[in-house]
N, C-alpha and C positions, 0 to 999 in steps of 0.2 A: 814817402822818403826811403830811398831804396835800401834794403838791406845791406851793410857793411860786414864784409870777409877778408880774415888775415890769414894768409897763406904762409904755412912754414917749409921751405922747400930748398934743398940745395942743388937739385940738378935743374941747369936755365931747360933745358927741353920741357921739364914735365911742369916747371913756371910758365911756361910761355903758354904752353894745352891747357892746365885747367886756369889760367885767368883770361883767354881767351873765350872759353867756351861759358864760363861765369858771368863775363861782363856782357855777352852776347843775350844772357837773359836777364840781364837788367843788374845785377847785382857791383857795389863796389867793392873795389879788391886792394889790398895793398901786400907787396909779397916783399917776405924778408928771408936770407936762406942760414939763417940760426938762430938759435933758442934763446942765446942773450939780448940780440935786435928783436924777437918776437917779447922780451921782457920787457923793453924798451915798450915796444909798442904798445903794451896792455898797460904802460902806464900813464902815455900821454894821449892817446887815442885808442881806448880798448875796441876791438871788433866785437860784433856780435853774434859770429861763430868763427872757429879757429879748425882749418885742413891743413893737418899737420902731420909732418914726416918724422919716423922714429929713428931714424938713421943721421943725424946731424953730427957736424964738426963740432965740439966742446960739450955743451950740455946736452943729451940727447931729448929725444919727445916724451920719452917716458917722466924723465924727473919734470919738463915744463909741464905737462900735463897736471903732474903731481900738486907742482906748486901752484896753478891755476887753481883747482878745484877748495884747495885751500879759502879763495876767497871767493868764487864765483862760480854759478850754475852755469853759465854761458856753453853753450853746445860744442862738443867737439868732436871730427871727423880725425880718425887716424888713418892715415898711407902708410904703407910699409911693404919693403921686399921681403921682409920675411912674412912665410908663409906656414910656420909652425902653429898646432891649434896655442899652446903655450904661451905664444907673443900675444894673441890675438887676445886669449883670455889676462893676461897681463894687462894688457891695455883698456879692456874695460873695466877692470877693478880700479884701474887706479881713477879713472872718470871716466873714456871717453865713451861716446853715445854710440858711435860707431863705427866699424875697421874695416878697411878696404886694402887688399892685396894687388902692389904694384905685379906686373902689368893690369890696368884695370881702363875701362872704358870711361871717357868724360862723360856722356852721355848718364850713364850710370849715376857718374859720381855729380853730377847737377841734379840728378832725382833724388837721390838722398840728400843732397842739402837741401831741397826744397821740401822734401818729406820733414825733414827733422826741424825745419823753420815752422812748416802749419804744426807739427806734436807743440812745439814750445810756444805758440804765440798766448800774447796774454788775453785773460778773457777782457771782452768789451766791455764798454759803460753801458747801461741802458739805453732803449733807444731817444728815450725822451730826453736824454741829456744827464739825468742824473748821477753822479758819482755816488751816492751812497744806496747801491743795490744792497739787498739782503745776504749776510753773508750764509754760505749753505756750508753748515757744521757737521762733522759725518764724525760719530763718536763709537768707537768699537772697544769698550773697557776703558783700559787706559789709555788709548792712542786716540786722538781728535785730528782730526785734517780740516783743514780750511780751505775748501774747494777752489774759492774764489781768489783767495790770496797765495794759495798754492805755500801754505804751512803746515807745516808737522811737529804735533806735542806727545810727548810720552809723560805721564805722571804730573802732568802740569810743565813739566819742561822742554822749552822747545829745541829742535834741533835741525842742524842745517841739512839739507835733503840736495842731492841730485835730479834732474830730469825726470832719468828712467825710475830713480828709488822713490819717487812723489807719484810717477804714473804708479806703480805695485802696490806701494800702500793704500793708496785711493780702492784700487780694486777691491785688494783684501778687506778695508775697513766696509765696506759697501755689498760685502758678499761673505761675514763673517759664518765660519765650519763649510763654505765651499770648498770642493779641491776643483784645483782648477789643475789640467794639463800642463805640461810643459811648452808641447804645441800650444794650446792655448794661451800660456801667457806669454809667448811670442807674437802672436798677433795682437793681441789686446794692449800689450806694452812697446813695443815694436815696432806694429804695422801689419799688413798683411805680405806685405812689398819687403821684407826681411829679409836678406839672403844669407843671412850665418850659421853658426850653430846653435844648437839649446843648452849648447855649454852655459851662453852669455847667463841665462833663466839662473841656475846655479851661482852662478858669480855674482848675482843682480842680489839675490838672497843671502848669500853668504856677507856680501858687503852690508844690507841693513842688520842684520841679525851682531854684529859688530859694533857697528854703531849704535842701535837698540839692544843692549845685552835682555834686558827681560822676555822682549816680544814674544809672543808666543804661535811662532811663525813656524808650521811645522811640517816634515817632511813626510810624503805621504808614499810609500817607498815603490820604486817600481814607477809610477804615475807623474808625481807632482810637488806643489806643495796649497798649505791651506792657513789660515789666521783661524787658530780657534776662540772660542769663546770666553772669557775668562771668569771662574767660579766666585760666584761671588758678588 
C-alpha cells in the first residue's frame, strides 16, 4: 500500500509541482488550500505525513501544526517563504520534523519525504510471523524507553513524544553520561543528509526539558548535551 501524504498549500503552481513529483515516486496525495480544509481531512482521512505551508489564508500553518501535535506524532515537513532563523526554530518548536525554504528543489523535497518515512517506519514483526517479540527496554534512572513500541516513561508516568524527541531520548538513554556534540546529534537524530542548522538540536532539547521537567539533560557548554546518571 502506498504512503498517503496531505499537502497543505494555497499556491496552485507549487501544488502542481509537489503533487507531480510525489505521485511520480508512488505516493498517494491529497491537496488542500487551507488549514481549515486540512483539519477536515485530518478527521475524515488522516494522512501519514503532512507537507505544510506556513503562510495560509485563515488559520496559519503554525497553528495547524500545533493542533495536530496535540493528537498525533505524524511526520510534518514545513515549507515556507520565510527564511529567518526564528521562523525555522518556531516551526520545529511547534512539532515540525523538517523545514524547507521556498523556493526549493522538488527533488530535495522528495528526498526528505523518503528519509522521514524511513526514519519513522514501525518496527517489523519477527520473521517467523510472531507478534510477541521481546520488548527491548532501555532504563536510565527514572527514564524508561520501550524501544519497539516507541514509548517513553519518566518516574512511571508515560509521556507523549514526537519522533525526534523519542529518537533523542533513546540515544541518551543508551549512552548515559556520554557528551554528544550538536553536530553528532544532528547526524544521529536528523540523519547525515539534514540540511538545517544545529539550532534545531537546541530547540529539541528545550522541548524535552519543558515536557519532562526533572530530566537531568545537561548542557555541555560550547559543545553539546548529555544525559547525566542520577545519583542514588
